[in-house]
C-alpha positions, 0 to 999 in steps of 0.5 A: 527433519528440519530444512536449512533455510537461507534468508536474504535481507535483514529488514522487517520481512527477513527478520520475521522469516528467520524467526518463523523458520527457527520456530518451526525447527529449521536451521537458519542463516541470514545474509544481508548485502548492507548493514543490519539495523541495530535493533534487528541485529540484536534480535538475531543475536538474542535468538542465536540466529547466525547472520552476515552483513555487508555482503553475501557468502554465496557458498553458504547460501547455496548450501541451503535447501530453501531461500526466503528473500525479502521483497526489496531484493529484485529478482534481477539482482546478481545474488538471486540470479546466482542462486537460481542458476544453482537450482535453488528454490527462492521464495518470498516472505509471503509464500513462506508465511502461507506455507506455515499457517492454517488460517484463511487469507484475504489478500489485498493489492492495487496501486492505490488504496491498499492500506485503507482497504486492508485496515477497514476490512480488518476492522469489519472482521474484528468488530464482528468478533472474528479472530483476525490479524492485519499483516503484510505490507502494513503493520506487522510482517506476516511471518513475524506475526506467525512466530507467536500467534495464530488467527482464523483470518489474515487480512494481508496487504500485498505489494507487487514486490511481495507478489513477485515471489509467490508460488503456491500462495492463494488467498480465500478472498483476493481484492484487486483495487486498480493498476496504475503506473507505479514502481515502474523502474522495478519492471523495466518501465513496463506497465504490463510487467507490473500488472503481471506481478499484481495478478499473481495474487490470483494465479493459484486460486481455485474456483472455490475462491473469490476475487473482488476487482474494480471493473471501473479500472480499464487496465484491471479489467483487461488483465483480469480477462486475460488471466488464466486464473480459475477464481470466481469473480466479483466485480465492483461497477459504476452502478454500485456507487450511489451518489458521492457517499453511498455504496451497494455492498450487496443488492440490498445492503447500502453503506453511507460514507458520509457518516464516516471519516472516508471521503471521495469516489476512490474510498467508495470503491475501497469500502465496497471491496473491504465490505464484500471481502469481510462478508465473504469471510463470514462477517454479518452485514448487520454490523457493517455500518456501525463498524464503518462509522467507528473506523479510523484510517491510517495516518497520511491518507486524506487525513484531516489534521486541523482547521485554521481561520476556517481553512481545512488542512488535509494530509495526504502525504501517502499520495506518491503517484499521480493517480492517488492525487487524482482521487484526492482532488476529485474528492475536494468540494472546495477551492484547493491550495495544493502542496505537491512535489518531491522525487519524481517517478517519471510522472505523467500529469495529463490525467489531472490537468482538468482537475487542477484547472477546475479545483486548484487556485494555488500550487506550492511546489515542495521539492529540490527540483520543481521544474516539471511541476512548474512547466505543467501547471503554471498556466493552469493555476493562478499562483505557483511558488517554490520552497524546500521546507514544509514550514514555509510551504504551509505558511505560503499555502495559508496566505493564499487560502480564504475561509472555506478553502482546503490546503491539501498536501498530496505530493504525487512524488516520493519523499526522499529528496527532502524527507526520510519517508512519506510519514516524516513528510506528513508529520512535518505537515501536521506540525507546521499546521499546528504552529500556524498563528 
């Protein structure tokens, strides 16, 4: 007999969870505190899934056997607290997907590098002829994929928000890339709370399963050591990096990043993690280099978008925190004109001061409030400027660039003060570069 499943949230995750529940023969009720987008509302109507919007009827949710919530809803919210007090089981979309699949999972998390590593690992697998799907925080929601398809392996990007609500979920292979301050407003501004959410990826893993982790990141190491998980550990160490563009996957397998579109020390770590996870999933090592060379990364991640008058323009709009900017600047081998700014997340710029001083010749501040950037970097670079339009930011950057320089959009901030999202910001950057005369 089916369950009565209540779904909280009518976005991508919630719609996927509701459709999967219906596919499995359960009675479904979806509830959203806000307005549901027209495309999602139409999906619910076509599939005859009852729903409500602009508020929750608690009595309807309490009558459900199980609640599946979208990751954007914090556990501190009133509706979640009410359901917990009513002794309802509340799980996340990832947990719901895990309970409804027989395939094996590679789970990938970290503050930075998740999408690149997930996409590359998936590329390794499908290049080897393994039936694999890319799901989770990138591409298609895990639940939605399961509505109509099955795979042998799921490469699943996992945010801390998604991992908060897992219980029995355990990937066959986990990857933990790094833990640096991000989304701390969700975790009472506590890095420890944020790290605890990340480490839930391994909480239910067994000694027969493996976690690949970055042993060069001190916070990651400390949290892995303190964890009570019984998982096997596979560490990425300094000795696995060969110069600036080669890495060890195993003791006798070396990959060369210089023949790929990936650059920088952080991508060396991403490549090792993706390759080791793929090998653990049965991918032969013989095809890894060829697959690496054919890999095309997701947009807005160290994306070379063009060259104008011998100046290279790089779109790194996804760099929404200081740590991501650190990796981007570290990878630069030529003088940089840096476009940064946006909605500050409580940034501490101390870790990048030396990099900026040594590599950046001009800073173009793109945001409504640039006070913090100006105060921090005005004495570290030769020139600073402020603007609120991407077109002007690119033109000012171009005016200060010399042949051989790099114009780098790597904002260190969220995009919502001037743009719809980081994709919109990156797309406007690419458009502005294309329009340079």
